[in-house]
C-alpha positions, 0 to 999 in steps of 0.5 A: 522431571519437568513433565511430571511437576504439573501433574503432581501439583495439579490438585494444589494448583487447581484448588488455588487457581480454580481450574476446571477439568476442562481448563486443566485439559486445555493446559495439557493440550497447549503442551501437546500442540507445541510438542507436535509442532516442535517434533516436526521442526526439530526432526528436520533441524537435527537431521540437518545440523547434527545431533550435538547442536540440535539437542543442545538447542532443544534443551536450552528452550526446554529449560527456560520454559520449565522455569517460566512456569513460576511466573504463571498465575492463570490457565492462560499463563500455564498454557503459554509456559507448557507451550514453550516446554512442549517446543523444547522437549520435542527435540528429545526423542528425534535426537536420542534415537538418532544418537543411538543409530549413530553409536550402535549397530542394529542388534544393540539399538533396542537395548540402548533405546531402552536404557536411555528411555529409562531416564525419563522413568528415573525422572518420574521417580525423582519428581514425586520425591523432590517436588512435594518437599520443594513445594512445602518448604519453598513454594510451588514456584521453586519446584519449577525453577530448581528442576528446570535449571538442571537442564543447563548443567546437562548441556555443558556435559553434552557439548563436552562429551558428545560427537559422532563415532567418525569424529571421536578421536579416543575410539579404538579401531576395533570399537569404531569398526564394531559400531559401524558394522552394519552394511554401509548405507548409500549417501542420501539427500534430504528427504521431504516430509511429504515423501515419507508418507509414501512408505509403509514403514513410516506408516507402521511407526506413525500408527504405533505412535498415534494409538499408544503415545496418548496413553503415556501422556494420560499416565503422566498428567492424570495419574496424580489426579486419579489417585487424589480423586479415587483414593484420596491421596494428598500431595505428600502421600502421592509419592510412594504409589508414583515411585512404585509405578515409575520404578516398574517402568524402568524395568520395562524400558530396559527389559523390553529393549534387552529382550528383543536384542537378546532374541536377535543375537540368538539368531532370531530375525529382526522382524520376529525379535521386535514383534514378539517383544511388542506382542508381549508388551501389548498383552501386559497392558490389557489388565489396566482396564480394571484399574478404575474398578479395584478399591484397593490402592495398591492393586490399582498401583500394580495394574497401572505399573504393569501397563506403564512398564509394558508401554516403555518396553513397547516404546523402546522397540517401536522407536527402534523400528525406525532405525531398523527400517530407515537410513541414519540420515532420515531417522530423526525426521521419521521419528519427529514426523510419527511422534508429531502425529502421535502428539496430535492424537494425544491432544484429542485424547487430553481434551476428551479426558477433560470432558469425560471426567467433568461430565461423568466423573469416571476414569473407567472408559479411559482405562479401557481405551488404554488397555486395548490400544496396543494390540490394535496398534500391533495388528496394524503394524503387522499388516503394514510391514509383515516382513520389516523390509528396509525402506528404499529411498534413494530414488528421489523421483519414484512415484509414491504409489510405486514405493508403496507397492515395492515396500 
């Protein structure tokens, strides 16, 4: 919800404060730069201090920054607030993926990831329903303050309930054994970031994030502006189209995770189950290339909704690849590293989007890029990890070139 507020209020704030398209792009870029920095830092923090404490720190920073938007009055002020939000939100996926690796065997992780990832889609549904009302009744500042404050409530429940299975006293022996049913992983020392670049498995995830993460950020920040510019929707009428799109993404997120998990349970290899699901998702994105050409609002909504839904199914499986390929002690670091590079790519995409729209006034080139990105990413993933063999990182002094050959 905190991510979505700025996109929803962009037409109003742009009119009130006189932002240019490039200025709005700079605000988006501030978030992406901080998100990239934070991903690298929080990935390491979570691996070192644990999911419970690391996630709590992230949420506190995130919620304070979200509320701080209410104090901003300029491009620079909103940029500062978005920078703080990006730092805090960066802890989300490294912590969540690590929590799934701690609590689920590999055959269930994609579905578990799809379920938790659908939470972001629920937020994207609720935001268009609540932000316009809060803004009309109490002013735009109230939207940032009220929704940002919800994070502090969440932290209380997180600290009260979360612990790793080994320390959870109310688990039955059979449940604990099921959770820990994957082969025992050998103890692992802290892996330096630079060493992770020596693994094809890490590069497969990095490339997948680099090519597709910018697409999701484009949807989050520019869809309200697209519907306002192309179809004339105001703040109140933006709600129904966005609710439909993000409702569809809930289906894609859970469905994508369910599909690969079901295939694996039925005897498919992890390699085949994950990649067939990724291929289906990539193909479902392709029609979004026509979203800027159709004149009917709901045709555009369905094209974008299908693509956004497929993105979430893709993401559920892409994130799960990390826990398939790396030991638990390295999962958050790898997720943070790849997501950081994906966020850097999103910075360039956001800047390019601002310049393209200001110069040409057309969303068509942007949707074409969105439609092609996933098939390109899957092709590179297949080249890098044709058999999805787990990374072997127990030999700390093995040269990177040898690791690339063996992996």
